N, C-alpha and C positions, 0 to 999 in steps of 0.2 A: 265460362267457354263448352265450346261447342267442340264435342271431342267424335263425335257420331257425324261425321263425314266420310265421304265414298267417295270411292277410286272415277266416278262418276263424277264430284269436286274439284277434279283436280285436274289441270292442261297442259300435260310436259310435253307435246308430240309439235312444239315449235322452239324457241332459243328460249324466249322467258317462260316464266311458269307462272302462272294463274288456277282462282281458285278461285269456287262460284262458293259466298258466306250466308246470297241472299236473294236477296227476289231479283236484282239489277247485273248480272248475268256474271259470267267471270273478270277480277280484276287482279293485277300482274303482283305480284308478287316480291317484295323487295330482294338485294343479295346481301348478304349471302342465308338467307334464309328460303330461295327461291332455289336454292343448289341443295341442300340440306332435304330440299322435300322433294327434290331430285331424282339422291339418292338412296333416299327410305322409301319412296315406290318404286322401285328397281330389287327393295330386297327387306321386305314388313317385316317387321316384329323380332324382338333377340330371339327368338326360341327361333323363328327360321325355320319353323315345318311344315311341309305340306298345307296346310288347314290354314294359317299366314299366307301361303301366298294366293291362295285362292280364296280371302275373304275379297265381299267389297267391299270394307273399310279401311278407310288409310289408316287408323291404328287399332291396331289387330289390342284384339283381349285376352286373356287368361287360355278363355274359351272358346270356341270354334264358335263363328258368324257369332261374335258378339264385340259392341268395340270394346277399347280401350276406360277403365272410372276417369269420370271429369278431373274428380278430386290426383288421383293416381298423371293424370297426364300436367294438369299443375303443376302438385311436388316435383316435381323430374322437372318442369321447365324451370321455374324455381333458383332448387336444386343448380342450375344449370347458367345460373347471372344473368336470366332474362325476367328481367321487372317486370311485375303481372300488372303492380297497379299505375304505373308507367304505362306501358301497353293496354290500357284499360282505357285510360285517362284519352291518347295520342289518337286511337280508333275514335272515342265521344265526340272528340275535336275534329277531326276529318269530318264524321257525318255534321254536325250541322252546318261546317263549310258548304258543306253539294245537297243539304236538302229545302228546300223553296221556299 
């Protein structure tokens, strides 16, 4: 789980949301998650304090200047019905298809 994503890793300037997760450049984010990321980027963090808005992190932590803890993010995703094992396996399959 990569919780240390910065706003520079997210491209919301066009209609299609793109995110950079590795050295191969930005990849499109499928809907409806693209819409969720766009909304989150414009109003980051449940605390919505000035420190969250100026933070470089997409997923801000409890302390200013820190990103969210990966375990907390994982638990939030699982609690919202996102099957983490299934998404991890799908990502591995997709990576295997594109690998030389």
